[in-house]
C-alpha positions in Angstrom: -60.4 -15.5 35.2 -58.5 -15.8 31.9 -61.4 -17.8 30.4 -63.9 -15.2 31.6 -61.9 -12.4 30.0 -61.7 -14.4 26.7 -65.5 -15.0 26.7 -66.1 -11.4 27.6 -63.9 -10.1 24.7 -65.5 -12.5 22.3 -69.0 -11.3 23.3 -67.9 -7.7 22.9 -66.4 -8.5 19.5 -69.6 -10.2 18.4 -71.8 -7.4 19.8 -69.6 -4.8 18.0 -69.8 -6.8 14.7 -73.6 -7.1 15.0 -73.8 -3.4 15.8 -71.7 -2.4 12.8 -73.8 -4.7 10.6 -77.0 -3.2 11.9 -75.7 0.4 11.6 -74.6 0.0 8.0 -77.6 -1.9 6.7 -79.6 0.9 5.2 -78.2 1.8 1.8 -79.7 3.6 -1.2 -78.6 5.1 -4.5 -79.6 8.0 -6.6 -79.6 8.6 -10.3 -77.6 11.8 -10.1 -77.7 12.6 -13.8 -81.5 12.3 -13.8 -81.8 14.5 -10.7 -79.4 17.1 -12.2 -81.2 17.2 -15.6 -84.8 17.3 -14.2 -84.1 19.8 -11.4 -85.9 23.1 -12.2 -82.9 25.2 -11.2 -80.8 23.4 -13.9 -83.4 24.2 -16.5 -83.5 27.9 -15.4 -79.7 28.2 -15.4 -79.5 26.4 -18.8 -81.9 28.9 -20.2 -80.0 31.9 -18.8 -76.7 30.6 -20.0 -78.1 29.8 -23.4 -79.5 33.3 -23.7 -76.1 34.8 -22.6 -74.3 32.5 -25.1 -76.6 33.6 -27.9 -75.8 37.2 -27.2 -72.1 36.4 -27.2 -72.4 34.4 -30.4 -74.3 37.2 -32.1 -71.7 39.8 -31.0 -68.9 37.4 -32.1 -70.4 36.9 -35.5 -70.8 40.7 -35.9 -67.1 41.3 -35.1 -66.0 38.5 -37.4 -68.0 40.1 -40.3 -66.5 43.5 -39.6 -63.0 42.0 -39.8 -63.9 40.2 -43.1 -65.4 43.4 -44.6 -62.3 45.3 -43.5 -60.1 42.6 -45.2 -62.2 42.8 -48.4 -61.8 46.5 -48.5 -58.1 46.2 -47.9 -57.7 43.8 -50.8 -59.1 46.5 -53.2 -56.5 49.0 -52.1 -53.1 49.5 -53.7 -50.1 47.8 -52.1 -49.0 51.1 -50.5 -52.4 51.7 -48.9 -52.6 48.1 -47.8 -49.5 48.5 -45.7 -51.0 51.5 -44.0 -54.2 49.6 -43.1 -52.3 46.4 -42.1 -51.7 47.6 -38.5 -55.3 48.6 -38.1 -56.4 45.1 -39.2 -53.9 43.5 -36.9 -55.3 45.6 -34.0 -58.9 44.6 -34.9 -57.9 40.9 -35.0 -56.0 41.1 -31.7 -59.0 42.9 -30.0 -61.3 40.3 -31.3 -59.2 37.4 -30.0 -59.0 39.0 -26.6 -62.8 39.6 -26.6 -63.4 36.0 -27.6 -61.1 34.6 -25.0 -62.6 36.7 -22.2 -66.2 35.8 -23.2 -65.5 32.1 -23.3 -63.7 32.2 -20.0 -66.6 34.1 -18.4 -69.1 31.7 -19.8 -67.2 28.6 -18.6 -66.7 30.3 -15.1 -70.4 31.1 -14.9 -71.4 27.5 -16.0 -69.0 26.0 -13.4 -70.5 28.2 -10.6 -74.0 27.3 -11.5 -73.1 23.6 -11.7 -71.6 23.8 -8.2 -74.7 25.6 -6.9 -77.0 22.9 -8.3 -74.8 20.0 -7.1 -74.8 21.6 -3.6 -78.6 21.7 -3.6 -78.7 18.1 -4.6 -76.2 17.1 -2.0 -78.2 19.0 0.7 -81.4 17.3 -0.4 -79.8 13.8 -0.3 -78.4 14.5 3.1 -81.7 15.7 4.5 -83.6 12.8 3.1 -80.9 10.3 4.2 -80.8 11.6 7.8 -84.6 11.7 8.0 -84.9 8.1 6.7 -81.9 6.8 8.5 -79.8 5.8 5.5 -76.1 5.1 6.3 -74.8 5.5 2.7 -76.2 6.8 -0.5 -74.4 6.0 -3.8 -74.4 7.5 -7.2 -76.0 4.9 -9.5 -73.1 5.2 -12.0 -70.6 3.6 -9.7 -72.8 0.5 -9.1 -72.6 -2.6 -11.1 -76.0 -3.8 -10.0 -78.7 -2.0 -8.1 -82.0 -3.1 -6.7 -84.6 -0.6 -7.8 -86.1 -0.7 -4.3 -83.1 1.2 -3.1 -83.5 4.0 -5.6 -84.4 7.3 -3.7 -84.2 9.5 -6.8 -87.9 10.4 -6.8 -87.9 11.3 -3.1 -84.9 13.6 -3.6 -86.6 15.2 -6.5 -89.6 16.0 -4.3 -87.4 17.7 -1.8 -85.7 19.7 -4.5 -89.0 20.7 -6.1 -90.4 21.7 -2.7 -87.4 23.8 -1.9 -87.5 25.7 -5.2 
């Protein structure tokens, strides 16, 4: 009886090991940076953010020039009149610094939100393709020391993303 139990446990162990090996034998990788940069939504978001950043830069330059002009006019004044205008200049500089900080924060926040949105789309596409094709694991190509190009599913994921757009 003891021998039967030992043989049975050995068979269960071997069957489990074979099952695990078979279940985990379908791997792939994806060139995440390529998918991210070639994804149409990335290009659309980049254009929108670039346009918004241009508006911000133009407004920022305009405000900097106004402050410089104010300083130039102040330098032409007498010392008594300079003192009177000094507070006004300090207020303009403080307002500019606050505007600049808020705009940069908003741009970074928007960029982060867009990036998360894009990465979520990519993750969803990878999951859909992986489930459909029976992949157990999909890796980012940057973490692999060596990859067999036959395991690259980047093009298939790009097709899914392009179709969903």
